[in-house]
N, CA, C and O atoms as CSV, one atom per row, in Angstrom:
chain,resi,resn,atom,element,x,y,z
A,1,MET,N,N,75.961,123.329,78.188
A,1,MET,CA,C,76.649,122.212,77.587
A,1,MET,C,C,76.587,122.377,76.074
A,1,MET,O,O,75.503,122.504,75.505
A,2,GLY,N,N,77.751,122.375,75.421
A,2,GLY,CA,C,77.806,122.562,73.984
A,2,GLY,C,C,77.951,121.253,73.243
A,2,GLY,O,O,78.351,120.235,73.807
A,3,VAL,N,N,77.622,121.302,71.990
A,3,VAL,CA,C,77.758,120.146,71.112
A,3,VAL,C,C,78.989,120.376,70.245
A,3,VAL,O,O,79.131,121.439,69.639
A,4,GLU,N,N,79.875,119.393,70.181
A,4,GLU,CA,C,81.078,119.517,69.371
A,4,GLU,C,C,80.730,119.315,67.912
A,4,GLU,O,O,80.030,118.364,67.564
A,5,LEU,N,N,81.212,120.199,67.059
A,5,LEU,CA,C,80.917,120.151,65.635
A,5,LEU,C,C,82.211,119.933,64.870
A,5,LEU,O,O,83.178,120.670,65.061
A,6,HIS,N,N,82.237,118.932,64.009
A,6,HIS,CA,C,83.392,118.646,63.159
A,6,HIS,C,C,82.904,118.656,61.722
A,6,HIS,O,O,81.994,117.905,61.371
A,7,LEU,N,N,83.497,119.498,60.885
A,7,LEU,CA,C,83.130,119.566,59.481
A,7,LEU,C,C,84.015,118.607,58.694
A,7,LEU,O,O,85.235,118.762,58.649
A,8,ALA,N,N,83.389,117.626,58.082
A,8,ALA,CA,C,84.116,116.643,57.274
A,8,ALA,C,C,84.155,117.124,55.830
A,8,ALA,O,O,83.204,117.729,55.334
A,9,THR,N,N,85.246,116.851,55.180
A,9,THR,CA,C,85.347,117.176,53.765
A,9,THR,C,C,84.630,116.109,52.951
A,9,THR,O,O,84.314,115.031,53.454
A,10,ALA,N,N,84.379,116.426,51.694
A,10,ALA,CA,C,83.711,115.460,50.815
A,10,ALA,C,C,84.553,114.204,50.663
A,10,ALA,O,O,84.015,113.099,50.586
A,11,ASP,N,N,85.876,114.366,50.619
A,11,ASP,CA,C,86.754,113.198,50.485
A,11,ASP,C,C,86.649,112.280,51.701
A,11,ASP,O,O,86.653,111.059,51.548
A,12,GLU,N,N,86.554,112.847,52.909
A,12,GLU,CA,C,86.434,112.033,54.116
A,12,GLU,C,C,85.149,111.219,54.108
A,12,GLU,O,O,85.140,110.064,54.534
A,13,VAL,N,N,84.079,111.809,53.631
A,13,VAL,CA,C,82.792,111.120,53.622
A,13,VAL,C,C,82.715,110.094,52.502
A,13,VAL,O,O,82.228,108.982,52.709
A,14,LEU,N,N,83.195,110.460,51.316
A,14,LEU,CA,C,83.026,109.598,50.146
A,14,LEU,C,C,84.102,108.532,50.007
A,14,LEU,O,O,83.890,107.559,49.283
A,15,CYS,N,N,85.230,108.670,50.657
A,15,CYS,CA,C,86.330,107.705,50.504
A,15,CYS,C,C,86.289,106.626,51.570
A,15,CYS,O,O,87.330,106.213,52.079
A,16,SER,N,N,85.117,106.178,51.903
A,16,SER,CA,C,85.003,105.143,52.920
A,16,SER,C,C,85.283,103.751,52.347
A,16,SER,O,O,85.465,102.803,53.111
A,17,GLY,N,N,85.323,103.610,51.023
A,17,GLY,CA,C,85.600,102.321,50.404
A,17,GLY,C,C,84.351,101.477,50.205
A,17,GLY,O,O,84.454,100.369,49.679
A,18,ASP,N,N,83.183,101.951,50.601
A,18,ASP,CA,C,81.942,101.204,50.426
A,18,ASP,C,C,81.393,101.459,49.020
A,18,ASP,O,O,81.379,102.594,48.542
A,19,ASP,N,N,80.947,100.400,48.376
A,19,ASP,CA,C,80.451,100.525,47.020
A,19,ASP,C,C,78.935,100.639,46.961
A,19,ASP,O,O,78.381,101.015,45.928
A,20,ARG,N,N,78.267,100.320,48.052
A,20,ARG,CA,C,76.808,100.304,48.027
A,20,ARG,C,C,76.231,101.658,48.392
A,20,ARG,O,O,76.773,102.356,49.248
A,21,LEU,N,N,75.134,102.035,47.748
A,21,LEU,CA,C,74.475,103.314,47.991
A,21,LEU,C,C,73.993,103.420,49.427
A,21,LEU,O,O,74.079,104.493,50.024
A,22,VAL,N,N,73.488,102.333,49.993
A,22,VAL,CA,C,72.987,102.369,51.367
A,22,VAL,C,C,74.118,102.698,52.344
A,22,VAL,O,O,73.895,103.385,53.341
A,23,ASP,N,N,75.320,102.216,52.066
A,23,ASP,CA,C,76.456,102.535,52.919
A,23,ASP,C,C,76.856,103.999,52.789
A,23,ASP,O,O,77.244,104.629,53.772
A,24,LEU,N,N,76.762,104.541,51.580
A,24,LEU,CA,C,77.067,105.957,51.367
A,24,LEU,C,C,76.073,106.840,52.114
A,24,LEU,O,O,76.468,107.793,52.787
A,25,VAL,N,N,74.785,106.524,51.996
A,25,VAL,CA,C,73.755,107.306,52.691
A,25,VAL,C,C,73.914,107.174,54.200
A,25,VAL,O,O,73.755,108.156,54.924
A,26,ASP,N,N,74.226,105.975,54.685
A,26,ASP,CA,C,74.449,105.774,56.109
A,26,ASP,C,C,75.622,106.613,56.598
A,26,ASP,O,O,75.551,107.209,57.673
A,27,GLY,N,N,76.691,106.666,55.827
A,27,GLY,CA,C,77.843,107.484,56.194
A,27,GLY,C,C,77.512,108.968,56.221
A,27,GLY,O,O,77.960,109.693,57.109
A,28,LEU,N,N,76.725,109.420,55.246
A,28,LEU,CA,C,76.327,110.825,55.222
A,28,LEU,C,C,75.457,111.175,56.425
A,28,LEU,O,O,75.638,112.227,57.038
A,29,LEU,N,N,74.516,110.298,56.764
A,29,LEU,CA,C,73.656,110.561,57.914
A,29,LEU,C,C,74.422,110.481,59.229
A,29,LEU,O,O,74.124,111.217,60.169
A,30,HIS,N,N,75.406,109.592,59.296
A,30,HIS,CA,C,76.203,109.456,60.512
A,30,HIS,C,C,77.036,110.713,60.761
A,30,HIS,O,O,77.148,111.171,61.899
A,31,HIS,N,N,77.618,111.267,59.702
A,31,HIS,CA,C,78.443,112.462,59.845
A,31,HIS,C,C,77.608,113.737,59.768
A,31,HIS,O,O,77.984,114.755,60.351
A,32,GLY,N,N,76.499,113.696,59.069
A,32,GLY,CA,C,75.677,114.877,58.857
A,32,GLY,C,C,76.128,115.602,57.603
A,32,GLY,O,O,77.319,115.636,57.291
A,33,VAL,N,N,75.189,116.174,56.895
A,33,VAL,CA,C,75.497,116.904,55.668
A,33,VAL,C,C,74.521,118.069,55.552
A,33,VAL,O,O,73.350,117.952,55.913
A,34,VAL,N,N,75.016,119.188,55.045
A,34,VAL,CA,C,74.183,120.361,54.800
A,34,VAL,C,C,74.013,120.495,53.297
A,34,VAL,O,O,74.988,120.492,52.545
A,35,VAL,N,N,72.768,120.611,52.872
A,35,VAL,CA,C,72.449,120.789,51.464
A,35,VAL,C,C,71.887,122.201,51.311
A,35,VAL,O,O,70.932,122.580,51.989
A,36,ARG,N,N,72.487,122.960,50.422
A,36,ARG,CA,C,72.053,124.345,50.212
A,36,ARG,C,C,71.629,124.510,48.766
A,36,ARG,O,O,72.321,124.066,47.849
A,37,GLY,N,N,70.491,125.150,48.570
A,37,GLY,CA,C,70.005,125.382,47.214
A,37,GLY,C,C,69.420,126.778,47.071
A,37,GLY,O,O,68.901,127.354,48.028
A,38,GLU,N,N,69.514,127.307,45.865
A,38,GLU,CA,C,68.954,128.625,45.565
A,38,GLU,C,C,68.214,128.565,44.240
A,38,GLU,O,O,68.645,127.905,43.295
A,39,LEU,N,N,67.100,129.263,44.194
A,39,LEU,CA,C,66.318,129.354,42.969
A,39,LEU,C,C,65.959,130.824,42.752
A,39,LEU,O,O,65.385,131.468,43.630
A,40,TRP,N,N,66.300,131.340,41.585
A,40,TRP,CA,C,65.986,132.717,41.220
A,40,TRP,C,C,65.000,132.696,40.052
A,40,TRP,O,O,65.210,131.989,39.066
A,41,LEU,N,N,63.930,133.470,40.170
A,41,LEU,CA,C,62.998,133.638,39.060
A,41,LEU,C,C,63.209,135.044,38.515
A,41,LEU,O,O,62.933,136.035,39.191
A,42,THR,N,N,63.704,135.116,37.278
A,42,THR,CA,C,64.065,136.388,36.674
A,42,THR,C,C,63.342,136.531,35.341
A,42,THR,O,O,63.304,135.604,34.532
A,43,VAL,N,N,62.772,137.713,35.131
A,43,VAL,CA,C,62.114,138.021,33.866
A,43,VAL,C,C,62.696,139.336,33.365
A,43,VAL,O,O,62.680,140.337,34.082
A,44,ALA,N,N,63.204,139.340,32.152
A,44,ALA,CA,C,63.780,140.522,31.517
A,44,ALA,C,C,64.851,141.155,32.405
A,44,ALA,O,O,64.873,142.370,32.601
A,45,ASP,N,N,65.742,140.307,32.942
A,45,ASP,CA,C,66.842,140.748,33.807
A,45,ASP,C,C,66.376,141.443,35.083
A,45,ASP,O,O,67.127,142.218,35.676
A,46,VAL,N,N,65.145,141.170,35.508
A,46,VAL,CA,C,64.619,141.692,36.768
A,46,VAL,C,C,64.355,140.504,37.687
A,46,VAL,O,O,63.556,139.624,37.366
A,47,ASP,N,N,65.036,140.488,38.839
A,47,ASP,CA,C,64.836,139.400,39.797
A,47,ASP,C,C,63.490,139.583,40.481
A,47,ASP,O,O,63.253,140.590,41.150
A,48,LEU,N,N,62.608,138.599,40.308
A,48,LEU,CA,C,61.273,138.675,40.885
A,48,LEU,C,C,61.150,137.853,42.158
A,48,LEU,O,O,60.571,138.314,43.141
A,49,VAL,N,N,61.685,136.646,42.147
A,49,VAL,CA,C,61.522,135.740,43.285
A,49,VAL,C,C,62.861,135.077,43.580
A,49,VAL,O,O,63.573,134.648,42.673
A,50,PHE,N,N,63.186,135.003,44.860
A,50,PHE,CA,C,64.359,134.255,45.316
A,50,PHE,C,C,63.885,133.257,46.357
A,50,PHE,O,O,63.162,133.610,47.289
A,51,LEU,N,N,64.296,132.016,46.192
A,51,LEU,CA,C,63.971,130.973,47.156
A,51,LEU,C,C,65.277,130.318,47.578
A,51,LEU,O,O,65.998,129.764,46.748
A,52,GLY,N,N,65.579,130.382,48.875
A,52,GLY,CA,C,66.791,129.769,49.400
A,52,GLY,C,C,66.426,128.684,50.397
A,52,GLY,O,O,65.536,128.866,51.228
A,53,VAL,N,N,67.115,127.555,50.311
A,53,VAL,CA,C,66.830,126.426,51.184
A,53,VAL,C,C,68.144,125.897,51.759
A,53,VAL,O,O,69.103,125.665,51.023
A,54,ASP,N,N,68.180,125.712,53.063
A,54,ASP,CA,C,69.293,125.048,53.738
A,54,ASP,C,C,68.722,123.858,54.486
A,54,ASP,O,O,67.851,124.024,55.340
A,55,LEU,N,N,69.202,122.659,54.178
A,55,LEU,CA,C,68.727,121.439,54.822
A,55,LEU,C,C,69.868,120.792,55.584
A,55,LEU,O,O,70.989,120.694,55.084
A,56,LEU,N,N,69.577,120.357,56.785
A,56,LEU,CA,C,70.543,119.596,57.572
A,56,LEU,C,C,70.044,118.163,57.620
A,56,LEU,O,O,68.971,117.886,58.155
A,57,LEU,N,N,70.833,117.252,57.057
A,57,LEU,CA,C,70.490,115.836,57.077
A,57,LEU,C,C,71.481,115.131,57.996
A,57,LEU,O,O,72.682,115.101,57.729
A,58,ALA,N,N,70.965,114.572,59.070
A,58,ALA,CA,C,71.824,113.877,60.027
A,58,ALA,C,C,70.971,112.923,60.846
A,58,ALA,O,O,69.747,113.037,60.896
A,59,ALA,N,N,71.645,111.987,61.483
A,59,ALA,CA,C,70.958,111.070,62.382
A,59,ALA,C,C,70.449,111.859,63.590
A,59,ALA,O,O,71.096,112.817,64.014
A,60,PRO,N,N,69.304,111.474,64.147
A,60,PRO,CA,C,68.730,112.231,65.275
A,60,PRO,C,C,69.673,112.393,66.460
A,60,PRO,O,O,69.658,113.436,67.114
A,61,HIS,N,N,70.491,111.387,66.751
A,61,HIS,CA,C,71.383,111.501,67.896
A,61,HIS,C,C,72.525,112.483,67.629
A,61,HIS,O,O,73.187,112.920,68.570
A,62,LYS,N,N,72.766,112.834,66.368
A,62,LYS,CA,C,73.779,113.842,66.045
A,62,LYS,C,C,73.225,115.249,66.233
A,62,LYS,O,O,73.966,116.165,66.591
A,63,ILE,N,N,71.937,115.422,65.997
A,63,ILE,CA,C,71.321,116.734,66.136
A,63,ILE,C,C,71.048,117.048,67.598
A,63,ILE,O,O,71.343,118.150,68.060
A,64,ARG,N,N,70.491,116.099,68.325
A,64,ARG,CA,C,70.184,116.287,69.743
A,64,ARG,C,C,70.718,115.087,70.505
A,64,ARG,O,O,70.125,114.009,70.464
A,65,PRO,N,N,71.836,115.266,71.202
A,65,PRO,CA,C,72.393,114.143,71.978
A,65,PRO,C,C,71.412,113.617,73.010
A,65,PRO,O,O,70.540,114.356,73.466
A,66,ALA,N,N,71.543,112.354,73.382
A,66,ALA,CA,C,70.612,111.705,74.305
A,66,ALA,C,C,70.612,112.339,75.681
A,66,ALA,O,O,69.587,112.311,76.361
A,67,ASP,N,N,71.737,112.917,76.122
A,67,ASP,CA,C,71.808,113.493,77.455
A,67,ASP,C,C,71.239,114.905,77.521
A,67,ASP,O,O,71.184,115.494,78.601
A,68,GLN,N,N,70.817,115.459,76.389
A,68,GLN,CA,C,70.238,116.799,76.365
A,68,GLN,C,C,68.727,116.704,76.584
A,68,GLN,O,O,68.062,115.912,75.916
A,69,PRO,N,N,68.169,117.502,77.516
A,69,PRO,CA,C,66.725,117.440,77.754
A,69,PRO,C,C,65.939,117.966,76.562
A,69,PRO,O,O,66.430,118.801,75.803
A,70,THR,N,N,64.715,117.472,76.404
A,70,THR,CA,C,63.864,117.887,75.295
A,70,THR,C,C,63.150,119.166,75.594
A,70,THR,O,O,62.389,119.658,74.760
């Protein structure tokens, strides 16, 4: 059994018409959002350390549907 994935654009998420921050965060968690970050530590044009982070922020029922066994 697969989970259907729909990628929303930033306009779809942000153009909900809600002015409150709590409504914006609720909308982001309801649809899910991926946050990607990179950090490079470079000395004298030599890359020493790379740190990459991918975070998935979503409501629990979006990540694991209720009908899926644990």
